[in-house]
C-alpha positions as CSV (number, residue, x, y, z in Angstrom):
1,M,43.5,-9.0,-24.9
2,L,41.1,-7.3,-27.3
3,T,44.3,-6.9,-29.7
4,D,44.1,-10.8,-29.3
5,W,40.8,-11.5,-30.3
6,S,41.0,-9.0,-33.0
7,Y,43.7,-10.7,-34.8
8,A,42.3,-13.9,-34.1
9,L,39.5,-12.5,-36.2
10,Q,41.5,-11.6,-39.0
11,D,40.9,-15.6,-40.0
12,W,37.4,-15.5,-40.1
13,P,36.9,-16.1,-43.7
14,T,39.2,-19.3,-43.0
15,Y,36.8,-20.6,-40.0
16,L,33.9,-20.2,-42.2
17,S,35.1,-22.0,-45.0
18,A,36.1,-24.6,-42.5
19,A,32.9,-25.3,-40.9
20,W,31.1,-25.3,-44.0
21,L,33.5,-28.2,-45.3
22,S,32.6,-29.8,-41.7
23,L,28.7,-29.3,-42.4
24,R,28.9,-31.0,-45.5
25,L,31.1,-33.6,-44.5
26,S,28.5,-34.3,-41.7
27,L,25.4,-34.2,-44.1
28,A,27.2,-36.7,-46.5
29,A,28.2,-38.9,-43.5
30,F,24.4,-38.6,-42.3
31,A,23.0,-39.8,-45.7
32,L,25.0,-43.0,-45.8
33,A,24.4,-43.7,-42.2
34,F,20.8,-43.1,-42.6
35,A,20.8,-45.5,-45.5
36,L,23.0,-48.3,-43.8
37,G,20.8,-47.6,-40.6
38,L,17.4,-48.6,-42.3
39,L,18.8,-51.3,-44.2
40,G,20.4,-53.0,-41.0
41,A,17.2,-52.5,-38.9
42,L,15.4,-54.2,-41.7
43,A,17.9,-57.1,-41.9
44,R,18.0,-57.4,-38.0
45,R,14.1,-57.9,-38.4
46,S,14.2,-60.5,-41.3
47,R,13.1,-63.9,-41.0
48,Y,16.6,-65.3,-42.5
49,A,19.2,-65.5,-40.1
50,V,21.2,-65.0,-43.4
51,L,20.4,-61.7,-43.0
52,R,20.1,-61.4,-39.2
53,A,23.9,-62.3,-38.7
54,P,25.9,-60.1,-40.6
55,A,23.5,-56.9,-39.5
56,A,24.2,-58.1,-35.6
57,V,28.2,-58.5,-36.0
58,Y,28.2,-55.0,-38.0
59,V,26.3,-53.4,-35.0
60,E,28.3,-55.1,-32.0
61,V,31.6,-54.6,-34.0
62,I,31.0,-51.0,-34.9
63,R,29.5,-49.8,-31.5
64,N,32.3,-51.7,-29.2
65,T,34.9,-49.9,-31.1
66,P,36.2,-46.5,-31.2
67,V,35.2,-44.1,-33.9
68,L,38.5,-42.7,-34.7
69,L,40.3,-46.3,-34.9
70,Q,37.5,-47.1,-37.5
71,M,39.0,-44.0,-39.4
72,F,42.5,-45.2,-39.0
73,V,41.2,-48.5,-40.8
74,A,39.3,-46.4,-43.5
75,Y,42.4,-44.5,-44.4
76,F,45.3,-46.4,-43.8
77,A,44.3,-50.2,-44.0
78,L,41.7,-49.9,-47.2
79,P,44.5,-49.0,-49.2
80,S,46.2,-52.2,-48.4
81,A,43.1,-54.1,-49.5
82,G,43.4,-52.3,-52.9
83,L,40.9,-49.6,-51.9
84,R,42.5,-46.1,-51.7
85,L,40.2,-43.1,-50.4
86,S,41.2,-39.4,-50.0
87,P,41.2,-38.2,-46.4
88,V,37.4,-36.7,-47.1
89,Q,35.9,-39.9,-48.7
90,A,37.7,-42.1,-45.8
91,G,36.2,-39.5,-43.3
92,V,32.9,-39.5,-44.3
93,L,32.6,-43.4,-44.7
94,A,34.0,-43.7,-41.4
95,L,31.6,-41.6,-39.6
96,G,28.8,-43.0,-41.8
97,V,29.1,-46.3,-40.9
98,N,29.7,-45.5,-37.1
99,V,26.2,-43.9,-37.0
100,G,24.7,-46.5,-39.0
101,A,25.2,-48.9,-36.2
102,Y,23.6,-46.5,-33.9
103,L,20.6,-45.6,-36.4
104,T,20.4,-49.4,-36.8
105,E,19.3,-49.8,-33.1
106,I,17.1,-47.1,-33.1
107,F,15.2,-47.7,-36.2
108,R,14.6,-51.4,-35.0
109,A,13.3,-49.9,-31.7
110,G,11.1,-47.6,-34.0
111,I,9.8,-50.5,-36.1
112,Q,9.3,-52.5,-33.1
113,A,7.0,-49.8,-31.4
114,V,4.6,-49.7,-34.4
115,P,1.3,-51.4,-33.2
116,S,0.7,-54.7,-34.5
117,G,-2.6,-53.8,-35.2
118,Q,-1.1,-51.5,-37.9
119,R,0.2,-54.3,-39.6
120,E,-2.8,-56.6,-39.4
121,A,-5.2,-53.4,-40.5
122,A,-2.6,-53.2,-43.5
123,R,-2.9,-57.0,-44.6
124,V,-6.6,-56.9,-44.3
125,L,-6.5,-53.9,-47.1
126,A,-4.7,-56.1,-49.2
127,L,-1.3,-54.1,-49.2
128,S,1.9,-55.9,-50.2
129,P,4.2,-56.2,-47.4
130,A,6.7,-53.7,-49.2
131,R,3.7,-51.2,-49.4
132,A,2.6,-51.9,-45.9
133,F,6.2,-51.1,-45.0
134,T,6.2,-47.8,-46.8
135,H,3.1,-46.2,-46.6
136,V,2.1,-47.5,-42.9
137,V,4.9,-48.7,-40.6
138,L,7.9,-46.4,-42.1
139,P,6.4,-43.0,-41.3
140,Q,5.1,-44.0,-38.1
141,A,8.6,-45.5,-36.8
142,L,10.3,-42.7,-38.1
143,R,7.8,-40.3,-36.2
144,N,9.0,-42.5,-33.0
145,V,12.6,-42.2,-33.2
146,Y,12.8,-38.6,-35.2
147,P,14.7,-36.8,-32.0
148,A,16.8,-40.1,-31.6
149,V,17.6,-39.2,-35.3
150,V,18.1,-35.4,-35.0
151,N,20.7,-36.6,-32.3
152,Q,22.7,-38.7,-34.2
153,L,22.9,-36.1,-36.9
154,V,24.2,-33.6,-34.2
155,Q,26.8,-36.6,-32.9
156,I,28.2,-36.9,-36.7
157,I,28.6,-33.0,-36.6
158,L,30.8,-33.1,-33.1
159,G,32.6,-36.1,-34.6
160,S,33.7,-34.9,-37.3
161,S,36.3,-33.3,-35.6
162,L,38.4,-36.1,-35.3
163,L,39.0,-35.8,-39.1
164,S,41.4,-33.9,-38.1
165,A,43.5,-37.0,-37.5
166,I,43.7,-38.0,-41.0
167,S,44.6,-34.2,-42.2
168,V,40.9,-33.3,-43.2
169,P,41.0,-29.3,-43.2
170,E,37.2,-29.2,-41.4
171,L,36.7,-27.2,-38.3
172,T,38.8,-28.7,-35.7
173,G,42.0,-29.1,-38.3
174,T,41.9,-25.8,-39.8
175,S,41.9,-24.2,-35.8
176,M,44.9,-26.0,-34.9
177,V,46.8,-25.1,-37.8
178,I,45.4,-21.1,-36.9
179,N,46.8,-22.1,-33.2
180,S,49.8,-22.9,-34.2
181,R,50.9,-19.9,-36.4
182,T,49.1,-17.5,-34.1
183,L,49.6,-18.9,-30.7
184,L,46.4,-17.6,-29.9
185,T,45.0,-21.0,-28.1
186,V,42.0,-19.2,-26.2
187,Q,40.9,-17.4,-28.9
188,V,41.2,-19.4,-31.7
189,F,39.6,-22.3,-29.8
190,G,36.9,-19.9,-28.3
191,I,35.9,-19.1,-31.9
192,A,35.6,-22.9,-33.1
193,A,33.6,-23.8,-30.3
194,V,31.2,-21.0,-30.9
195,L,31.2,-22.2,-34.4
196,Y,30.2,-25.7,-33.2
197,L,27.4,-24.2,-31.2
198,V,26.2,-22.6,-34.1
199,L,26.2,-25.3,-36.2
200,T,24.7,-27.8,-34.3
201,N,21.6,-25.5,-33.1
202,L,21.0,-24.4,-36.5
203,V,20.6,-28.3,-37.7
204,V,18.2,-28.9,-34.9
205,L,16.4,-26.0,-35.4
206,V,16.3,-27.1,-39.1
207,A,15.2,-30.3,-38.2
208,G,12.7,-29.0,-35.9
209,L,11.0,-27.3,-38.7
210,I,10.9,-30.1,-41.2
211,G,9.9,-32.4,-38.4
212,R,6.6,-30.1,-38.1
213,V,6.1,-30.0,-41.6
214,A,6.8,-34.0,-42.5
215,F,4.7,-35.2,-39.3
216,K,1.2,-33.2,-40.3
217,P,-1.1,-34.5,-40.0
218,P,-0.6,-35.7,-36.6
219,L,-0.2,-40.0,-36.5
220,P,-2.7,-41.5,-34.7
221,T,-1.5,-42.4,-30.9
222,T,-3.8,-45.7,-30.6
223,V,-5.6,-48.0,-33.3
224,R,-7.5,-50.3,-30.8
225,A,-11.0,-49.1,-32.3
226,R,-11.0,-48.7,-35.6
227,P,-7.1,-49.8,-36.9
228,L,-8.5,-50.0,-40.7
229,D,-9.1,-46.2,-40.6
230,A,-6.2,-45.6,-38.9
231,V,-4.3,-47.0,-42.0
232,R,-6.5,-44.9,-44.4
233,R,-5.3,-42.0,-42.7
234,L,-1.5,-42.9,-43.6
235,L,-2.2,-43.9,-47.0
236,P,-2.2,-41.7,-50.3
237,A,-5.7,-41.8,-51.8
238,R,-4.8,-43.7,-54.3
239,A,-3.0,-46.8,-52.5
240,V,-6.2,-47.3,-50.6
241,P,-8.2,-50.2,-51.8
242,T,-12.0,-50.8,-51.5
243,V,-12.8,-53.1,-48.5
244,P,-16.0,-54.3,-47.5
245,K,-17.5,-52.5,-44.3
246,E,-17.9,-55.7,-42.6
247,A,-13.7,-56.1,-42.6
248,A,-13.6,-52.8,-40.7
């Protein structure tokens, strides 16, 4: 038994290379998903139906179809439309588009959870809509949904195992190749499982440290008494215009 484990561990550099590829693909897909989720949330909250409708269709279609099918569409169907992607590009695109639909709803819920008094106070401070969203609404929305966003990153790392279906040599695909050569199924996939545990827990640890730094000082939990003061604390010093005392 120990001999089997030592034999399986001879491919340790190959496992590490595949795990590093899985992490890089996951981070690239998450960056795409984050951008799509934020844009989708803004579109779903838009006053214009021409923006709301496509965003709603995107969310419903992607969330109600299998991610593996979406990978096959990206890799096998898009070339017939003139867009030829490598397995890595197709995998990143499919994972990013898939998780982007979930992040759209997560960000939309986070934005809606920001008290309306914050927006009203931003208007009183004569902030433009873009500036109010960037400096007042978005920081609080991100704090509201940060754990859910980190969870989606973990789901991308785990979902990257499906990329083996389109011949991407990530951790699961590499483990299948090693298993076919060694026939040490328990050992090979046991090592892969440990590496997935290390990757996901490392990501959660780093995300927790980032959250502690990014969300200091703590954001206000209520704005009933002095909403203008709460908004001022969220803005950079140069971004706060002078307001008469009566307005506060």
